[in-house]
C-alpha positions in Angstrom: 0.0 0.1 0.0 1.6 3.4 -0.9 -0.4 5.1 1.6 -1.8 4.9 5.1 -5.8 5.0 6.2 -6.3 5.6 9.6 -10.0 5.9 11.2 -10.0 5.3 15.2 -12.8 6.5 17.3 -12.3 6.9 20.9 -14.8 7.4 23.5 -13.1 9.3 26.4 -14.4 9.5 29.8 -13.3 11.9 32.9 -13.9 13.5 36.1 -13.6 16.9 37.8 -10.9 17.2 40.4 -12.1 14.8 43.5 -15.2 14.2 41.4 -16.9 17.8 42.5 -20.2 18.7 41.0 -18.2 21.9 39.2 -19.7 22.0 36.1 -22.6 23.9 36.6 -25.7 23.6 34.0 -25.2 27.5 33.1 -21.8 27.0 31.9 -22.0 23.4 30.6 -22.6 24.3 26.8 -19.9 27.1 26.7 -17.4 24.9 28.0 -18.3 22.0 25.5 -18.5 24.1 22.6 -14.7 25.7 23.4 -14.1 22.0 23.8 -15.3 21.4 20.2 -13.2 23.9 19.2 -10.4 22.5 20.9 -10.8 19.2 19.3 -10.8 20.8 15.8 -7.6 22.8 16.5 -5.8 19.3 16.4 -7.7 17.5 13.8 -9.6 15.1 16.2 -13.2 16.4 15.6 -15.5 15.4 18.3 -18.6 13.9 17.2 -20.5 14.7 20.5 -19.4 16.2 24.1 -21.9 15.5 27.1 -21.7 15.1 30.7 -22.7 15.7 34.2 -21.6 18.2 36.8 -18.9 15.9 37.9 -17.4 14.4 34.6 -17.5 14.4 31.0 -17.9 11.9 28.0 -16.4 12.9 24.2 -16.4 10.5 21.0 -13.9 12.0 18.8 -11.9 10.9 16.0 -8.4 10.3 17.0 -5.8 12.0 14.5 -3.3 9.5 13.2 -0.3 11.9 14.2 -1.7 12.2 17.4 -1.8 9.9 20.7 -5.1 9.4 23.0 -2.9 10.9 26.1 -1.3 13.6 24.0 -5.0 14.7 22.9 -6.8 14.3 26.0 -3.7 16.1 27.9 -4.5 19.0 25.5 -8.3 19.2 26.0 -8.1 19.0 29.3 -5.2 21.7 29.8 -6.9 23.9 27.7 -10.2 23.4 28.7 -9.2 24.0 32.7 -7.3 27.2 31.5 -9.9 28.8 29.5 -12.8 27.6 32.5 -10.7 29.7 34.9 -9.5 32.4 32.6 -13.1 33.2 31.6 -14.3 32.7 35.0 -17.0 30.4 33.9 -17.4 28.9 37.3 -17.4 30.5 40.8 -14.5 27.9 41.9 -11.0 27.3 40.6 -11.5 24.4 38.5 -9.4 21.2 37.3 -9.7 18.0 36.1 -8.8 14.9 37.9 -5.8 13.4 36.8 -6.4 10.1 35.2 -9.1 9.3 32.2 -10.7 6.4 30.2 -10.8 6.0 26.6 -11.9 3.0 24.7 -11.9 2.5 21.1 -15.2 2.3 19.2 -16.1 0.4 15.9 -18.1 1.8 13.1 -20.9 -0.5 13.6 -21.2 1.0 17.4 -20.7 4.7 16.8 -24.5 5.5 16.9 -25.0 3.1 20.1 -22.5 5.0 21.7 -23.8 8.3 20.6 -26.7 7.8 21.8 -25.2 6.8 25.1 -23.4 10.1 25.3 -26.5 12.3 24.1 -28.3 10.8 26.9 -26.2 11.1 29.9 -28.4 13.3 32.0 -31.4 10.0 31.8 -28.7 8.0 32.4 -27.5 9.1 35.7 -31.0 9.3 37.0 -30.4 5.6 37.2 -27.0 5.1 38.0 -23.9 7.1 39.9 -20.8 7.9 37.9 -18.8 5.3 40.0 -21.1 2.6 39.1 -21.0 3.8 35.5 -17.2 3.8 35.5 -17.1 0.3 37.3 -19.2 -1.4 34.3 -16.7 0.4 31.7 -13.7 -1.4 33.6 -15.4 -4.7 33.7 -16.8 -4.5 30.4 -13.3 -3.3 28.9 -11.4 -6.0 31.4 -9.9 -3.9 33.8 -10.1 -4.6 37.5 -12.3 -1.5 39.6 -10.5 0.2 42.4 
């Protein structure tokens, strides 16, 4: 093959520092809009971003020249800086250090998209911790 082809979808999840419910409803869309722009800047277009006051989910197409760790580090860092510089929230904002990231096959894109889109309804029945532990188990990791 004379050229390389790459299409890797990533479902990433990360939480606010100490999982505090810091993302207010009034600031949420501004934060997500900024994140969409940041994903575009590094050619990792996000299909959907949504979450809760204490965590977010992103579905994005990974740029072949970037690692998942580098993308998430960039998005988290620029978003924290933006939230604090623009004073979008009352308290000083930061994300937790870690994250979870899973590859998504083309056949599952719509299912994952709907799952992320419906986060608010989903979390009426299930806590973030329960959700996270289910992801760990589903993908073969041990929960904490």
